[in-house]
C-alpha positions as CSV (number, residue, x, y, z in Angstrom):
1,M,16.3,6.5,52.2
2,A,14.8,10.0,51.9
3,R,18.2,11.5,52.5
4,K,19.8,9.5,49.8
5,N,17.1,10.6,47.3
6,N,17.7,14.3,48.3
7,E,21.4,13.8,47.8
8,N,20.8,12.4,44.3
9,N,18.4,15.2,43.4
10,E,20.9,17.8,44.6
11,N,23.5,16.4,42.2
12,K,21.1,16.5,39.2
13,M,21.0,19.3,36.8
14,S,17.7,21.1,36.2
15,L,16.2,21.0,32.7
16,E,16.8,24.7,32.3
17,E,20.5,24.3,33.2
18,A,20.9,21.3,30.9
19,G,19.2,23.2,28.0
20,R,21.4,26.2,28.6
21,K,24.6,24.2,28.6
22,G,23.5,22.3,25.5
23,G,22.8,25.5,23.7
24,E,26.1,26.9,24.6
25,T,28.0,23.8,23.5
26,T,26.0,23.8,20.2
27,A,26.9,27.5,19.7
28,R,30.6,26.8,20.2
29,N,30.6,23.9,17.8
30,H,28.6,25.4,14.9
31,D,28.7,28.5,12.6
32,K,26.1,30.8,11.1
33,E,25.5,28.5,8.1
34,F,24.5,25.6,10.4
35,Y,21.8,27.8,12.0
36,Q,20.6,29.1,8.6
37,E,20.4,25.5,7.3
38,I,18.4,24.1,10.3
39,G,16.2,27.3,10.3
40,Q,15.4,26.8,6.6
41,K,14.7,23.0,7.2
42,G,12.4,24.0,10.1
43,G,10.6,26.5,8.1
44,E,10.0,24.1,5.3
45,A,8.7,21.5,7.7
46,T,6.4,24.0,9.3
47,A,5.1,25.1,6.0
48,E,4.4,21.5,4.9
49,N,2.5,20.9,8.1
50,H,0.5,24.0,8.6
51,D,-2.0,26.1,6.5
52,K,-2.8,29.8,6.1
53,D,-4.9,29.9,9.3
54,F,-1.9,28.8,11.4
55,Y,0.3,31.6,10.1
56,Q,-2.5,34.1,10.6
57,E,-3.0,33.0,14.1
58,I,0.6,33.1,15.1
59,G,1.0,36.5,13.3
60,K,-1.9,37.9,15.3
61,K,-0.5,36.6,18.5
62,G,2.9,38.0,17.7
63,G,1.4,41.4,16.8
64,E,-0.6,41.5,20.0
65,A,2.5,40.7,22.1
66,T,4.6,43.3,20.3
67,A,1.9,45.9,20.8
68,E,1.7,45.1,24.5
69,N,5.5,45.6,24.9
70,H,6.2,48.6,22.7
71,D,5.0,52.2,22.3
72,K,4.3,54.6,19.5
73,D,8.0,55.6,19.3
74,F,8.9,51.9,18.6
75,Y,6.5,51.7,15.6
76,Q,7.7,55.1,14.3
77,E,11.3,53.9,14.4
78,I,10.7,50.6,12.7
79,G,8.5,52.3,10.1
80,K,11.2,54.8,9.4
81,K,13.8,52.0,9.0
82,G,11.5,50.0,6.8
83,G,10.8,53.0,4.6
84,E,14.5,53.8,4.3
85,A,15.4,50.3,3.4
86,T,12.5,50.1,0.8
87,S,13.6,53.3,-0.8
88,E,17.2,52.1,-1.1
89,N,16.0,48.9,-2.8
90,H,13.3,50.1,-5.1
91,D,12.9,52.7,-7.9
92,K,10.1,55.0,-9.1
93,D,8.4,52.2,-11.1
94,F,8.0,50.2,-7.9
95,Y,6.2,53.0,-6.1
96,Q,4.0,53.7,-9.2
97,E,2.9,50.0,-9.4
98,I,2.1,49.7,-5.7
99,G,0.3,53.1,-5.8
100,E,-1.8,51.9,-8.7
101,K,-2.6,48.7,-6.9
102,G,-3.7,50.6,-3.7
103,G,-5.8,53.0,-5.8
104,N,-7.5,50.1,-7.6
105,A,-8.2,48.3,-4.3
106,R,-9.7,51.4,-2.7
107,A,-11.8,52.1,-5.8
108,E,-13.2,48.5,-5.4
109,Q,-14.0,49.1,-1.8
110,R,-15.9,52.3,-2.6
111,D,-17.9,50.4,-5.3
112,N,-18.8,47.7,-2.8
113,D,-19.9,50.3,-0.2
């Protein structure tokens, strides 16, 4: 009897393998728009079910995990890319506005200190 159970288990697929095969099949059968649509639906459902604290907590965890896995060069590179993308998409007025907001926020901090 034990041998029969072992034979049955040997023929069974692990959950990991089943998931991988299912993912591969899904990827073959669907396009980018499919993934965008289910991603949007998932994001909307998550937003309906969670509050600001949830997003702060997962953001903190993600930031900590990223910090553990990357060095100063990584942050310099993504900062540079972000700065370049921002400069391509915004004009002088944008920078004046965010500069003014930052200056006002700092002035308020000084007043409170």
